C-alpha positions as CSV (number, residue, x, y, z in Angstrom):
1,M,-0.1,0.2,-0.2
2,Q,1.6,3.8,-1.2
3,D,0.8,6.6,1.3
4,T,-0.6,8.9,-0.3
5,T,-0.7,11.8,2.3
6,V,0.6,14.9,1.5
7,R,3.8,16.0,3.7
8,P,4.3,20.2,4.2
9,E,7.2,21.5,3.6
10,Q,6.8,23.7,6.3
11,V,4.6,24.2,9.5
12,L,4.0,27.2,11.2
13,R,2.6,27.4,14.5
14,Y,1.3,30.9,16.1
15,T,-1.6,32.3,17.9
16,L,-3.7,35.1,16.5
17,G,-5.3,38.1,18.4
18,P,-7.0,41.4,18.1
19,A,-3.4,43.2,17.3
20,D,-3.0,41.0,14.3
21,R,-6.0,42.2,13.0
22,L,-5.4,45.3,13.7
23,A,-2.3,45.2,12.0
24,F,-3.5,44.0,8.6
25,A,-6.7,46.4,8.8
26,I,-4.4,50.1,9.6
27,L,-2.3,48.1,6.6
28,R,-2.1,51.0,3.9
29,H,-5.3,52.3,4.7
30,H,-6.9,54.5,2.7
31,L,-9.5,57.1,3.7
32,T,-13.0,56.3,1.4
33,G,-15.2,59.7,0.6
34,W,-17.4,58.9,3.0
35,E,-14.9,59.0,5.8
36,K,-13.2,61.7,4.8
37,F,-17.0,63.9,4.7
38,R,-17.3,62.5,8.5
39,L,-13.9,63.5,9.3
40,L,-14.6,67.3,7.5
41,V,-17.9,67.7,9.7
42,V,-16.4,67.2,12.7
43,V,-13.5,69.4,12.2
44,G,-15.8,71.7,11.0
45,I,-18.4,71.3,13.5
46,A,-15.5,72.3,16.1
47,G,-14.1,75.1,13.9
48,A,-18.3,76.6,14.0
49,L,-18.1,76.4,17.3
50,A,-15.0,78.0,18.1
51,S,-16.6,80.9,15.8
52,L,-19.7,81.3,18.0
53,L,-17.8,82.4,21.1
54,P,-18.3,85.9,22.1
55,D,-16.8,88.6,21.3
56,D,-15.9,90.2,24.4
57,M,-14.2,87.8,25.7
58,G,-10.3,88.7,26.5
59,A,-7.5,87.5,24.2
60,V,-6.0,84.9,25.8
61,A,-9.3,83.3,27.2
62,R,-10.8,83.5,23.6
63,W,-7.9,81.8,22.1
64,A,-7.5,79.5,25.1
65,S,-10.8,78.2,24.1
66,V,-10.4,78.0,20.7
67,A,-7.5,76.2,20.9
68,A,-9.5,73.7,23.9
69,I,-12.5,73.3,21.2
70,L,-9.9,72.4,18.5
71,V,-8.3,70.0,20.7
72,V,-11.3,68.2,21.0
73,G,-12.4,68.2,17.8
74,A,-9.2,66.8,16.5
75,A,-9.6,63.9,19.2
76,A,-13.2,63.5,18.5
77,A,-11.8,63.2,14.8
78,I,-9.1,60.6,15.7
79,L,-11.3,58.7,17.4
80,L,-13.6,58.2,14.6
81,S,-11.6,56.7,12.6
82,N,-9.8,54.6,15.1
83,L,-13.4,53.1,15.5
84,E,-13.7,52.7,11.8
85,V,-10.2,50.9,11.3
86,R,-11.1,48.6,14.5
87,R,-14.8,47.7,13.3
88,R,-13.2,46.7,10.0
89,A,-10.3,44.7,11.4
90,K,-13.2,43.1,13.5
91,G,-15.2,42.0,10.2
92,L,-12.5,40.4,8.9
93,G,-13.3,37.1,9.7
94,I,-10.4,36.0,11.5
95,A,-11.0,34.1,14.9
96,D,-8.9,34.6,17.8
97,G,-6.4,31.6,19.0
98,A,-3.9,29.0,17.7
99,V,-3.2,28.3,14.1
100,E,-1.2,25.8,12.3
101,L,-0.2,27.1,9.1
102,H,1.2,24.1,6.1
103,D,2.9,25.1,3.6
104,L,2.2,22.5,0.7
105,G,4.4,23.9,-1.9
106,D,1.6,25.0,-4.4
107,R,-1.0,26.2,-1.7
108,L,-1.2,26.7,2.0
109,S,-3.5,25.0,4.3
110,E,-4.5,27.0,7.3
111,H,-5.9,24.9,10.8
112,S,-7.9,27.0,13.5
113,A,-11.0,27.0,15.0
114,Q,-12.5,28.2,12.1
115,G,-11.9,24.8,10.1
116,V,-9.5,24.4,7.4
117,R,-8.9,26.8,4.4
118,D,-6.7,25.8,1.5
119,V,-5.4,29.2,-0.4
120,A,-3.8,27.8,-3.7
121,A,-0.8,30.1,-5.2
122,E,-3.0,31.4,-8.0
123,D,-5.1,32.9,-5.2
124,V,-2.9,35.1,-4.0
125,A,-3.2,38.5,-4.6
126,Q,-0.6,40.3,-2.8
127,V,2.2,39.6,-0.2
128,V,2.9,41.9,2.2
129,T,6.1,42.3,4.8
130,T,6.1,44.3,7.5
131,A,8.3,44.3,10.8
132,G,5.8,42.3,12.8
133,H,3.9,39.7,10.3
134,V,3.7,38.5,7.1
135,F,0.0,39.4,5.2
136,I,-0.7,37.3,2.4
137,R,-4.1,38.6,0.6
138,A,-6.2,36.0,-0.9
139,G,-10.1,36.5,-1.2
140,A,-11.9,38.2,1.3
141,R,-10.1,36.9,4.6
142,P,-6.2,36.9,4.4
143,V,-4.1,34.9,6.2
144,I,-1.9,36.6,8.9
145,I,1.5,35.3,10.0
146,P,3.0,36.9,13.0
147,A,6.8,37.0,12.5
148,T,7.1,35.3,15.8
149,A,6.0,32.0,14.2
150,F,9.2,31.8,12.3
151,A,12.9,31.1,13.5
152,D,14.3,34.8,12.3
153,R,13.8,37.1,10.1
154,E,15.9,35.8,7.2
155,D,13.1,32.9,7.5
156,M,10.6,35.3,7.2
157,M,11.6,36.7,4.2
158,A,12.5,33.9,2.5
159,F,8.7,32.5,3.2
160,A,7.6,35.9,2.3
161,A,9.8,36.3,-1.0
162,R,8.7,32.5,-1.9
163,W,5.5,33.1,-1.9
164,N,5.5,36.2,-3.7
165,E,7.3,34.6,-6.3
166,A,4.5,31.6,-6.5
167,S,2.1,33.9,-6.8
168,R,3.3,35.8,-9.8
169,A,4.2,32.5,-11.3
170,A,0.8,31.2,-10.9
171,A,-0.7,34.4,-12.4
172,P,-2.4,34.0,-16.1
C-alpha cells in the first residue's frame, strides 16, 4: 500500500489576536469618501463652535477656548477614524486563537478553530511583509502570520519572497 499523504514543506504554529487583525486593517489604509466627509464634518463643527465664542472675551481666554475646542474636535476625528479601523479589523472574519499553517508547496493550508482553509498560489493577490507580520491577501480573508511564527527575520523574508514568487508564477 502506498502512502498518499501530502507532507508539508514547512509547518508554522502561532496564535492570532485582535492586535494582528488590527495590524492588517491599518495596513495601507486609505480614507474613503464617506470617511473624509465625516472627518470634515467633525472638524467643521469644531470650527463653527470656535466661531460662536462671544466677542467680548479677553484675548487670552478667547484663544485658550479656541485651542481647547479645536483639540477636542481633533480628538473626536481621531477617535472616529480609530473606531472605523477597529470595526474593519473585527469584520475580517479571523478568529482569535491557535493557528497551524502548512506550507504544501503549491498551496497553504490554514488550520484554526474556524476549520481548514486552503489558499492556492494562484489565489494569492499580494504578499506584504512588515516588521511584525507577513500578510497574504487572498480573497476576502487574508492569511496573517506573525513574525513570532518564524525562527528569525531571514526565515520570514524567505517565506514571503517564496510565496510572492509563487503567486506571480501562478498568475495567468
